[in-house]
BARO-301313 format. One record per residue (C-alpha): residue number from 1; x, y, z. Coordinates in Angstrom, 2 decimals, always signed. Example, Ala and Ser with C-alpha at 12.3 -4.5 7.8 and 13.67 -1.06 7.14 Angstrom:
2
+------+---------+---------+---------+
! resi !      px !      py !      pz !
+------+---------+---------+---------+
!    1 !  +12.30 !   -4.50 !   +7.80 !
!    2 !  +13.67 !   -1.06 !   +7.14 !
+------+---------+---------+---------+
***
This chain:
417
+------+---------+---------+---------+
! resi !      px !      py !      pz !
+------+---------+---------+---------+
!    1 ! +136.56 !  +96.82 !  +96.85 !
!    2 ! +133.64 !  +98.64 !  +97.47 !
!    3 ! +135.92 ! +101.78 !  +98.32 !
!    4 ! +137.56 ! +101.60 !  +94.55 !
!    5 ! +133.82 ! +101.25 !  +92.77 !
!    6 ! +132.89 ! +104.31 !  +90.72 !
!    7 ! +129.68 ! +105.73 !  +91.80 !
!    8 ! +127.42 ! +106.35 !  +88.86 !
!    9 ! +124.40 ! +107.47 !  +89.64 !
!   10 ! +126.14 ! +109.48 !  +91.97 !
!   11 ! +128.13 ! +111.42 !  +89.20 !
!   12 ! +125.35 ! +110.96 !  +86.87 !
!   13 ! +122.78 ! +113.33 !  +88.96 !
!   14 ! +125.43 ! +116.77 !  +88.12 !
!   15 ! +125.09 ! +115.17 !  +84.32 !
!   16 ! +121.60 ! +116.01 !  +83.29 !
!   17 ! +122.14 ! +119.82 !  +82.47 !
!   18 ! +124.76 ! +118.94 !  +80.82 !
!   19 ! +122.57 ! +116.62 !  +77.89 !
!   20 ! +120.04 ! +119.21 !  +78.65 !
!   21 ! +121.00 ! +122.00 !  +77.27 !
!   22 ! +122.16 ! +121.56 !  +73.57 !
!   23 ! +118.57 ! +118.80 !  +73.66 !
!   24 ! +116.34 ! +122.01 !  +74.48 !
!   25 ! +119.22 ! +124.07 !  +71.71 !
!   26 ! +118.66 ! +121.60 !  +69.06 !
!   27 ! +114.50 ! +121.34 !  +69.85 !
!   28 ! +114.58 ! +125.44 !  +69.53 !
!   29 ! +115.82 ! +125.23 !  +66.12 !
!   30 ! +113.69 ! +122.48 !  +65.76 !
!   31 ! +110.91 ! +124.25 !  +65.98 !
!   32 ! +111.83 ! +127.36 !  +64.12 !
!   33 ! +112.28 ! +124.60 !  +60.88 !
!   34 ! +108.87 ! +123.92 !  +61.83 !
!   35 ! +107.69 ! +127.59 !  +61.58 !
!   36 ! +109.27 ! +128.27 !  +58.17 !
!   37 ! +107.68 ! +125.34 !  +56.92 !
!   38 ! +104.23 ! +125.32 !  +58.30 !
!   39 ! +104.28 ! +128.99 !  +56.91 !
!   40 ! +105.50 ! +128.71 !  +53.93 !
!   41 ! +103.96 ! +125.48 !  +53.49 !
!   42 ! +100.45 ! +127.17 !  +53.86 !
!   43 ! +100.90 ! +130.22 !  +51.57 !
!   44 ! +102.27 ! +127.60 !  +48.91 !
!   45 !  +98.68 ! +126.08 !  +49.60 !
!   46 !  +96.67 ! +129.42 !  +49.34 !
!   47 !  +98.01 ! +130.19 !  +45.93 !
!   48 !  +97.94 ! +126.67 !  +44.38 !
!   49 !  +94.11 ! +126.51 !  +45.46 !
!   50 !  +93.71 ! +130.35 !  +44.02 !
!   51 !  +95.48 ! +129.16 !  +40.79 !
!   52 !  +93.00 ! +125.99 !  +40.52 !
!   53 !  +89.94 ! +128.23 !  +40.96 !
!   54 !  +91.06 ! +131.24 !  +38.74 !
!   55 !  +92.60 ! +128.64 !  +36.24 !
!   56 !  +95.37 ! +131.84 !  +34.76 !
!   57 !  +96.98 ! +130.85 !  +31.48 !
!   58 ! +100.01 ! +131.74 !  +29.64 !
!   59 ! +102.19 ! +134.41 !  +31.00 !
!   60 !  +99.86 ! +134.89 !  +34.43 !
!   61 ! +100.18 ! +131.55 !  +35.05 !
!   62 ! +103.98 ! +131.23 !  +34.06 !
!   63 ! +104.26 ! +134.22 !  +36.74 !
!   64 ! +102.23 ! +132.42 !  +39.34 !
!   65 ! +104.33 ! +129.31 !  +38.94 !
!   66 ! +107.62 ! +131.49 !  +39.13 !
!   67 ! +106.74 ! +133.02 !  +42.46 !
!   68 ! +105.69 ! +129.28 !  +43.65 !
!   69 ! +109.32 ! +128.27 !  +42.59 !
!   70 ! +111.13 ! +130.75 !  +44.30 !
!   71 ! +109.12 ! +130.73 !  +47.84 !
!   72 ! +110.53 ! +127.05 !  +47.49 !
!   73 ! +113.80 ! +127.91 !  +46.73 !
!   74 ! +113.85 ! +130.70 !  +49.67 !
!   75 ! +112.50 ! +128.07 !  +52.08 !
!   76 ! +115.13 ! +125.46 !  +51.29 !
!   77 ! +117.96 ! +128.01 !  +51.68 !
!   78 ! +117.03 ! +129.53 !  +55.19 !
!   79 ! +116.66 ! +125.51 !  +55.99 !
!   80 ! +119.93 ! +124.84 !  +54.53 !
!   81 ! +121.58 ! +127.69 !  +56.83 !
!   82 ! +119.78 ! +126.86 !  +60.20 !
!   83 ! +120.53 ! +122.97 !  +59.32 !
!   84 ! +124.62 ! +124.02 !  +58.32 !
!   85 ! +124.85 ! +127.37 !  +60.83 !
!   86 ! +122.62 ! +125.54 !  +63.93 !
!   87 ! +121.48 ! +122.17 !  +63.92 !
!   88 ! +124.15 ! +120.80 !  +62.60 !
!   89 ! +126.64 ! +121.63 !  +65.19 !
!   90 ! +123.80 ! +121.06 !  +68.12 !
!   91 ! +123.65 ! +117.50 !  +66.98 !
!   92 ! +127.40 ! +116.95 !  +67.03 !
!   93 ! +128.11 ! +118.38 !  +70.81 !
!   94 ! +125.17 ! +116.30 !  +71.86 !
!   95 ! +126.81 ! +113.20 !  +70.40 !
!   96 ! +130.05 ! +113.78 !  +71.70 !
!   97 ! +128.56 ! +114.92 !  +75.65 !
!   98 ! +126.67 ! +111.22 !  +75.18 !
!   99 ! +129.82 ! +109.72 !  +73.73 !
!  100 ! +131.45 ! +111.85 !  +76.81 !
!  101 ! +129.19 ! +109.95 !  +79.44 !
!  102 ! +129.33 ! +106.52 !  +77.80 !
!  103 ! +132.87 ! +106.66 !  +78.76 !
!  104 ! +132.69 ! +107.60 !  +81.92 !
!  105 ! +129.70 ! +104.60 !  +82.25 !
!  106 ! +131.64 ! +102.09 !  +80.98 !
!  107 ! +134.25 ! +102.68 !  +83.91 !
!  108 ! +134.58 ! +100.81 !  +87.27 !
!  109 ! +136.86 ! +101.32 !  +89.30 !
!  110 ! +137.90 ! +104.72 !  +90.80 !
!  111 ! +141.71 ! +103.41 !  +90.24 !
!  112 ! +141.43 ! +103.54 !  +86.40 !
!  113 ! +144.08 ! +105.86 !  +84.62 !
!  114 ! +140.71 ! +107.14 !  +82.25 !
!  115 ! +139.08 ! +107.61 !  +85.48 !
!  116 ! +141.13 ! +110.08 !  +86.78 !
!  117 ! +141.70 ! +111.64 !  +83.12 !
!  118 ! +138.00 ! +111.91 !  +83.04 !
!  119 ! +137.14 ! +113.83 !  +86.45 !
!  120 ! +139.93 ! +115.86 !  +85.34 !
!  121 ! +137.46 ! +116.95 !  +81.78 !
!  122 ! +134.72 ! +117.40 !  +84.25 !
!  123 ! +136.43 ! +119.71 !  +86.62 !
!  124 ! +137.64 ! +122.09 !  +83.55 !
!  125 ! +134.44 ! +122.27 !  +82.54 !
!  126 ! +133.01 ! +123.10 !  +85.85 !
!  127 ! +135.85 ! +125.88 !  +85.85 !
!  128 ! +134.69 ! +127.24 !  +82.62 !
!  129 ! +130.80 ! +127.08 !  +83.70 !
!  130 ! +132.00 ! +129.29 !  +86.76 !
!  131 ! +133.86 ! +131.61 !  +84.97 !
!  132 ! +131.31 ! +132.13 !  +82.41 !
!  133 ! +128.49 ! +132.41 !  +85.07 !
!  134 ! +131.18 ! +134.97 !  +86.85 !
!  135 ! +131.49 ! +137.07 !  +83.90 !
!  136 ! +135.12 ! +135.96 !  +83.06 !
!  137 ! +134.72 ! +134.92 !  +79.58 !
!  138 ! +137.95 ! +135.08 !  +78.55 !
!  139 ! +139.38 ! +132.95 !  +81.28 !
!  140 ! +136.58 ! +130.46 !  +80.13 !
!  141 ! +137.92 ! +130.33 !  +76.77 !
!  142 ! +141.32 ! +130.03 !  +77.44 !
!  143 ! +140.59 ! +126.52 !  +79.31 !
!  144 ! +138.22 ! +125.39 !  +76.91 !
!  145 ! +140.38 ! +126.30 !  +74.12 !
!  146 ! +143.58 ! +124.47 !  +76.08 !
!  147 ! +141.23 ! +121.65 !  +77.02 !
!  148 ! +139.75 ! +121.30 !  +74.19 !
!  149 ! +136.73 ! +121.05 !  +75.50 !
!  150 ! +134.51 ! +124.02 !  +73.45 !
!  151 ! +131.34 ! +120.84 !  +72.45 !
!  152 ! +131.32 ! +120.46 !  +76.26 !
!  153 ! +130.68 ! +124.14 !  +77.60 !
!  154 ! +128.12 ! +126.56 !  +77.02 !
!  155 ! +130.34 ! +129.40 !  +75.97 !
!  156 ! +127.90 ! +130.96 !  +72.93 !
!  157 ! +124.58 ! +130.43 !  +75.14 !
!  158 ! +126.87 ! +132.27 !  +78.17 !
!  159 ! +127.96 ! +135.08 !  +75.60 !
!  160 ! +124.20 ! +135.58 !  +73.90 !
!  161 ! +122.79 ! +135.96 !  +78.04 !
!  162 ! +125.63 ! +138.35 !  +78.74 !
!  163 ! +124.97 ! +140.45 !  +75.67 !
!  164 ! +121.46 ! +141.37 !  +76.79 !
!  165 ! +123.09 ! +141.34 !  +80.58 !
!  166 ! +125.13 ! +144.46 !  +79.80 !
!  167 ! +122.52 ! +146.29 !  +77.69 !
!  168 ! +120.27 ! +146.21 !  +81.02 !
!  169 ! +123.09 ! +147.79 !  +82.64 !
!  170 ! +123.25 ! +150.11 !  +80.08 !
!  171 ! +119.33 ! +151.11 !  +80.79 !
!  172 ! +118.50 ! +149.95 !  +77.02 !
!  173 ! +115.52 ! +147.20 !  +76.73 !
!  174 ! +115.95 ! +146.89 !  +73.48 !
!  175 ! +118.33 ! +143.74 !  +73.20 !
!  176 ! +115.95 ! +141.80 !  +76.13 !
!  177 ! +112.74 ! +142.33 !  +73.99 !
!  178 ! +114.57 ! +141.25 !  +70.72 !
!  179 ! +115.47 ! +138.17 !  +73.02 !
!  180 ! +111.89 ! +137.47 !  +74.07 !
!  181 ! +110.48 ! +138.11 !  +70.48 !
!  182 ! +113.12 ! +134.92 !  +69.73 !
!  183 ! +111.83 ! +133.35 !  +72.51 !
!  184 ! +108.12 ! +133.74 !  +72.36 !
!  185 ! +106.46 ! +130.40 !  +72.05 !
!  186 ! +108.41 ! +129.11 !  +74.97 !
!  187 ! +108.33 ! +132.16 !  +77.59 !
!  188 ! +104.38 ! +131.63 !  +77.11 !
!  189 ! +104.65 ! +128.34 !  +78.45 !
!  190 ! +106.72 ! +129.45 !  +81.46 !
!  191 ! +105.75 ! +131.69 !  +84.24 !
!  192 ! +108.27 ! +133.71 !  +85.80 !
!  193 ! +108.23 ! +136.59 !  +88.63 !
!  194 ! +108.04 ! +139.87 !  +87.77 !
!  195 ! +110.42 ! +142.64 !  +89.52 !
!  196 ! +106.95 ! +144.91 !  +89.94 !
!  197 ! +106.05 ! +142.57 !  +92.30 !
!  198 ! +109.12 ! +143.16 !  +94.20 !
!  199 ! +110.18 ! +146.32 !  +96.31 !
!  200 ! +114.23 ! +147.51 !  +95.84 !
!  201 ! +115.20 ! +147.24 !  +98.89 !
!  202 ! +114.81 ! +143.58 !  +99.84 !
!  203 ! +117.43 ! +141.33 !  +99.22 !
!  204 ! +117.55 ! +139.40 !  +95.69 !
!  205 ! +116.02 ! +136.02 !  +97.39 !
!  206 ! +112.82 ! +138.33 !  +97.96 !
!  207 ! +113.21 ! +139.46 !  +94.21 !
!  208 ! +113.28 ! +135.89 !  +93.31 !
!  209 ! +110.64 ! +134.45 !  +95.33 !
!  210 ! +108.07 ! +136.96 !  +94.73 !
!  211 ! +104.59 ! +135.82 !  +94.76 !
!  212 ! +103.19 ! +137.73 !  +92.12 !
!  213 ! +103.82 ! +136.10 !  +88.72 !
!  214 ! +104.02 ! +137.86 !  +85.23 !
!  215 ! +106.21 ! +137.83 !  +81.98 !
!  216 ! +109.94 ! +139.42 !  +81.45 !
!  217 ! +108.86 ! +140.91 !  +78.29 !
!  218 ! +105.41 ! +142.94 !  +80.51 !
!  219 ! +108.52 ! +144.00 !  +82.98 !
!  220 ! +110.70 ! +145.20 !  +80.43 !
!  221 ! +107.92 ! +147.38 !  +78.64 !
!  222 ! +107.07 ! +148.73 !  +82.08 !
!  223 ! +110.30 ! +149.87 !  +82.15 !
!  224 ! +110.33 ! +151.75 !  +79.37 !
!  225 ! +107.38 ! +153.30 !  +80.16 !
!  226 ! +108.69 ! +154.70 !  +82.73 !
!  227 ! +112.10 ! +155.93 !  +81.29 !
!  228 ! +109.78 ! +157.76 !  +79.30 !
!  229 ! +108.16 ! +159.74 !  +82.15 !
!  230 ! +111.29 ! +159.96 !  +83.55 !
!  231 ! +112.51 ! +162.34 !  +80.72 !
!  232 ! +109.05 ! +164.14 !  +80.38 !
!  233 ! +108.07 ! +162.85 !  +77.58 !
!  234 ! +104.20 ! +162.09 !  +78.64 !
!  235 ! +103.04 ! +162.31 !  +74.67 !
!  236 ! +105.74 ! +159.82 !  +73.85 !
!  237 ! +104.29 ! +157.73 !  +77.10 !
!  238 ! +100.88 ! +157.42 !  +75.89 !
!  239 ! +101.47 ! +156.93 !  +72.70 !
!  240 ! +103.91 ! +153.83 !  +73.84 !
!  241 ! +101.17 ! +152.85 !  +76.62 !
!  242 !  +98.49 ! +152.34 !  +73.69 !
!  243 ! +100.74 ! +150.15 !  +72.04 !
!  244 ! +102.65 ! +147.87 !  +74.48 !
!  245 ! +100.10 ! +147.85 !  +77.17 !
!  246 !  +96.93 ! +147.02 !  +75.51 !
!  247 !  +98.10 ! +143.06 !  +75.15 !
!  248 !  +98.04 ! +143.01 !  +79.30 !
!  249 !  +94.92 ! +144.55 !  +80.17 !
!  250 !  +93.65 ! +141.44 !  +80.81 !
!  251 !  +96.45 ! +140.13 !  +82.93 !
!  252 !  +98.35 ! +142.81 !  +84.52 !
!  253 !  +95.45 ! +145.72 !  +84.43 !
!  254 !  +96.63 ! +146.76 !  +87.89 !
!  255 ! +100.57 ! +146.99 !  +87.15 !
!  256 !  +98.98 ! +149.03 !  +83.85 !
!  257 !  +96.87 ! +151.39 !  +85.68 !
!  258 !  +99.85 ! +152.06 !  +88.30 !
!  259 ! +101.90 ! +152.89 !  +85.75 !
!  260 !  +99.50 ! +154.90 !  +84.30 !
!  261 !  +99.84 ! +157.33 !  +87.47 !
!  262 ! +103.21 ! +157.72 !  +86.56 !
!  263 ! +102.36 ! +160.40 !  +84.29 !
!  264 ! +100.43 ! +162.56 !  +87.27 !
!  265 ! +103.67 ! +161.88 !  +89.61 !
!  266 ! +107.46 ! +162.75 !  +88.42 !
!  267 ! +110.42 ! +161.03 !  +89.86 !
!  268 ! +110.63 ! +163.26 !  +92.56 !
!  269 ! +107.43 ! +162.40 !  +94.06 !
!  270 ! +106.95 ! +161.36 !  +98.03 !
!  271 ! +104.70 ! +158.92 !  +97.40 !
!  272 ! +106.34 ! +155.42 !  +97.89 !
!  273 ! +104.16 ! +153.06 !  +95.09 !
!  274 ! +105.51 ! +155.61 !  +92.18 !
!  275 ! +109.09 ! +155.54 !  +94.07 !
!  276 ! +109.63 ! +152.22 !  +93.72 !
!  277 ! +109.10 ! +152.60 !  +89.92 !
!  278 ! +111.46 ! +155.05 !  +89.40 !
!  279 ! +113.71 ! +153.31 !  +91.59 !
!  280 ! +117.30 ! +152.91 !  +88.64 !
!  281 ! +117.85 ! +149.54 !  +91.02 !
!  282 ! +115.27 ! +148.45 !  +89.20 !
!  283 ! +117.65 ! +147.90 !  +86.48 !
!  284 ! +119.46 ! +145.34 !  +88.42 !
!  285 ! +116.04 ! +143.33 !  +89.41 !
!  286 ! +115.10 ! +142.99 !  +85.74 !
!  287 ! +119.11 ! +141.61 !  +84.75 !
!  288 ! +118.39 ! +139.12 !  +87.86 !
!  289 ! +114.85 ! +138.37 !  +86.31 !
!  290 ! +116.08 ! +137.91 !  +82.55 !
!  291 ! +118.90 ! +135.34 !  +84.07 !
!  292 ! +116.56 ! +133.84 !  +86.01 !
!  293 ! +114.22 ! +133.11 !  +83.02 !
!  294 ! +116.82 ! +132.31 !  +80.50 !
!  295 ! +118.79 ! +130.03 !  +82.89 !
!  296 ! +115.10 ! +128.41 !  +83.14 !
!  297 ! +114.64 ! +128.43 !  +79.44 !
!  298 ! +117.77 ! +126.57 !  +78.65 !
!  299 ! +118.30 ! +124.22 !  +81.29 !
!  300 ! +120.38 ! +125.62 !  +83.44 !
!  301 ! +120.96 ! +125.27 !  +86.75 !
!  302 ! +120.86 ! +128.29 !  +89.01 !
!  303 ! +124.10 ! +127.77 !  +90.69 !
!  304 ! +126.96 ! +126.80 !  +89.17 !
!  305 ! +127.71 ! +122.80 !  +88.76 !
!  306 ! +130.82 ! +123.95 !  +91.32 !
!  307 ! +129.23 ! +125.20 !  +93.53 !
!  308 ! +126.60 ! +122.31 !  +93.85 !
!  309 ! +129.11 ! +119.39 !  +93.94 !
!  310 ! +131.12 ! +121.57 !  +96.59 !
!  311 ! +128.04 ! +122.45 !  +98.93 !
!  312 ! +127.03 ! +118.34 !  +98.22 !
!  313 ! +130.09 ! +117.34 !  +99.55 !
!  314 ! +130.33 ! +119.42 ! +102.59 !
!  315 ! +127.58 ! +118.33 ! +103.39 !
!  316 ! +128.13 ! +114.44 ! +103.65 !
!  317 ! +131.04 ! +115.92 ! +106.15 !
!  318 ! +129.74 ! +118.36 ! +108.15 !
!  319 ! +129.12 ! +117.45 ! +111.53 !
!  320 ! +128.71 ! +119.65 ! +114.49 !
!  321 ! +132.05 ! +118.88 ! +116.08 !
!  322 ! +133.43 ! +120.94 ! +112.97 !
!  323 ! +132.25 ! +123.93 ! +114.65 !
!  324 ! +134.11 ! +122.84 ! +117.58 !
!  325 ! +137.73 ! +124.16 ! +118.71 !
!  326 ! +138.42 ! +121.26 ! +120.95 !
!  327 ! +137.14 ! +118.71 ! +118.35 !
!  328 ! +138.21 ! +119.95 ! +114.63 !
!  329 ! +139.82 ! +117.08 ! +112.13 !
!  330 ! +143.23 ! +118.69 ! +110.41 !
!  331 ! +141.73 ! +116.23 ! +107.46 !
!  332 ! +138.52 ! +117.81 ! +107.09 !
!  333 ! +137.84 ! +120.81 ! +104.76 !
!  334 ! +134.41 ! +121.56 ! +106.95 !
!  335 ! +136.73 ! +122.55 ! +109.89 !
!  336 ! +138.85 ! +124.66 ! +107.82 !
!  337 ! +137.01 ! +128.18 ! +109.30 !
!  338 ! +139.30 ! +129.44 ! +106.22 !
!  339 ! +138.84 ! +127.79 ! +103.71 !
!  340 ! +135.87 ! +125.47 ! +102.46 !
!  341 ! +134.49 ! +125.37 ! +106.06 !
!  342 ! +133.44 ! +129.07 ! +105.32 !
!  343 ! +130.74 ! +127.19 ! +102.43 !
!  344 ! +129.90 ! +125.13 ! +104.67 !
!  345 ! +128.07 ! +127.07 ! +107.38 !
!  346 ! +125.66 ! +127.32 ! +104.74 !
!  347 ! +124.75 ! +123.87 ! +104.51 !
!  348 ! +123.07 ! +121.17 ! +106.38 !
!  349 ! +124.32 ! +118.67 ! +108.86 !
!  350 ! +124.86 ! +115.43 ! +107.48 !
!  351 ! +123.41 ! +112.11 ! +108.34 !
!  352 ! +125.14 ! +109.51 ! +108.95 !
!  353 ! +123.29 ! +106.18 ! +109.86 !
!  354 ! +126.37 ! +104.85 ! +112.25 !
!  355 ! +128.67 ! +106.72 ! +113.56 !
!  356 ! +132.48 ! +107.34 ! +112.30 !
!  357 ! +134.92 ! +107.92 ! +114.75 !
!  358 ! +138.57 ! +109.69 ! +113.83 !
!  359 ! +141.41 ! +110.17 ! +115.46 !
!  360 ! +142.00 ! +113.98 ! +116.99 !
!  361 ! +145.42 ! +113.80 ! +116.38 !
!  362 ! +146.34 ! +111.90 ! +112.99 !
!  363 ! +142.58 ! +112.52 ! +111.39 !
!  364 ! +142.33 ! +108.87 ! +110.38 !
!  365 ! +139.39 ! +106.58 ! +111.06 !
!  366 ! +139.30 ! +103.96 ! +114.34 !
!  367 ! +137.90 ! +100.61 ! +113.80 !
!  368 ! +139.14 !  +97.57 ! +114.06 !
!  369 ! +142.71 !  +97.73 ! +112.25 !
!  370 ! +143.21 ! +100.80 ! +114.58 !
!  371 ! +141.29 ! +100.64 ! +117.46 !
!  372 ! +140.86 ! +103.67 ! +119.99 !
!  373 ! +142.92 ! +103.69 ! +122.99 !
!  374 ! +141.82 ! +105.31 ! +126.42 !
!  375 ! +143.67 ! +107.55 ! +128.55 !
!  376 ! +142.81 ! +107.56 ! +131.82 !
!  377 ! +141.23 ! +111.33 ! +131.63 !
!  378 ! +139.04 ! +109.43 ! +129.47 !
!  379 ! +140.45 ! +111.20 ! +126.06 !
!  380 ! +140.65 ! +108.28 ! +123.26 !
!  381 ! +142.98 ! +107.87 ! +120.15 !
!  382 ! +143.93 ! +105.87 ! +117.45 !
!  383 ! +146.70 ! +103.44 ! +118.56 !
!  384 ! +148.42 ! +104.04 ! +115.60 !
!  385 ! +149.09 ! +107.79 ! +116.75 !
!  386 ! +149.49 ! +106.66 ! +120.05 !
!  387 ! +151.86 ! +104.23 ! +119.23 !
!  388 ! +154.12 ! +106.55 ! +116.98 !
!  389 ! +154.28 ! +109.01 ! +119.78 !
!  390 ! +155.07 ! +106.16 ! +122.48 !
!  391 ! +158.17 ! +105.95 ! +120.06 !
!  392 ! +159.74 ! +109.31 ! +119.62 !
!  393 ! +158.89 ! +109.83 ! +123.55 !
!  394 ! +160.42 ! +106.75 ! +124.75 !
!  395 ! +157.01 ! +105.14 ! +125.37 !
!  396 ! +155.71 ! +108.09 ! +126.57 !
!  397 ! +152.22 ! +109.26 ! +125.82 !
!  398 ! +150.91 ! +113.26 ! +126.46 !
!  399 ! +147.22 ! +113.95 ! +125.56 !
!  400 ! +146.98 ! +117.22 ! +122.93 !
!  401 ! +144.27 ! +118.05 ! +124.52 !
!  402 ! +144.40 ! +117.67 ! +128.32 !
!  403 ! +148.32 ! +117.81 ! +128.60 !
!  404 ! +148.30 ! +115.01 ! +130.96 !
!  405 ! +151.01 ! +112.27 ! +130.09 !
!  406 ! +151.41 ! +108.49 ! +130.86 !
!  407 ! +153.39 ! +105.26 ! +129.91 !
!  408 ! +151.39 ! +103.45 ! +126.57 !
!  409 ! +151.03 ! +100.54 ! +128.69 !
!  410 ! +148.99 ! +102.33 ! +130.59 !
!  411 ! +146.26 ! +103.48 ! +128.05 !
!  412 ! +143.54 ! +100.96 ! +127.55 !
!  413 ! +142.26 !  +99.25 ! +124.28 !
!  414 ! +138.20 ! +100.85 ! +123.59 !
!  415 ! +135.98 !  +98.20 ! +121.89 !
!  416 ! +133.04 !  +99.58 ! +119.91 !
!  417 ! +129.93 !  +97.50 ! +120.70 !
+------+---------+---------+---------+
***
């Protein structure tokens, strides 16, 4: 039956980050290996060219050769450690994830036991993802260990992100700046929003969609400068600005000029443009900015996959009648105003080419096998539900919405065309 056929395309729409995250990590490790090789081989080539020109003899030649051998051995050791600690685990995670998806693509029907097992594993993955994003790292590790899915979730990646976020909550930019240094090449290829373009009294959405674009590293440098001025360390702030703001003069001259004005305006200033820079809530916005950049850099969606799946399901079910107290369906999750219906308020209405009529009493679909029956007052319910009611009440049926009662024989069958 088509209703039992596995919808591979629909399910795999949620799995793009599942495969892309380890791929991005593998690509990052490959680039690191490439940089080590290019740097050391460039130095070896330079040393060999100098040796050809100078033509050293005896002890000098042996010393030069030993230095070149030592450099090659150092390169081999670095690449070996990178391969063992990063590349091999990343490759194993990619292989297991691809095998996991291949097992799903081999399924043909939702009533197969293997489909239930795969769906359970997917739900476990989504629960771990949600837990990690909401700071429940111990819960995530317990689920992953109990279900044996450590290679299918991003525990280490989120642990690294949380480490930097915790440092920012302690008003320290050191870890975030180190992270920027490690990902400098990737960051230069992407555009991110600037915290300086956002006013602290706005919402998080305004922050993430601020029109001005800048680099995360500049915003962190800017915040460190602000903290030096706040601590009345003007000389250190000037030295810091000369050292770290110079590379940004071409791209962020306005922001740099604005920052330098802080030297003349202390934390108690009444000027709004400087109050904004002194506002302690900027740390919160830096955390949001770092999270958005790190998610984007690692191909992670901004929302938990569990939320995305719930939103998709609720959007496919949501109808205007879901919020009509007289038309609520007991089996519809959107109609539940205390449960998933709360989430359903934020999703759009579903679009149906053909309408589906659902019985208000039983919550089941009315079709040719369960046709609609109409009361004399115009209310319609399914034949199956009305016959069950009549069997309990000696042939009498009662409209639950109007209270009108009559004999079952007085109802008329409705034909849908």
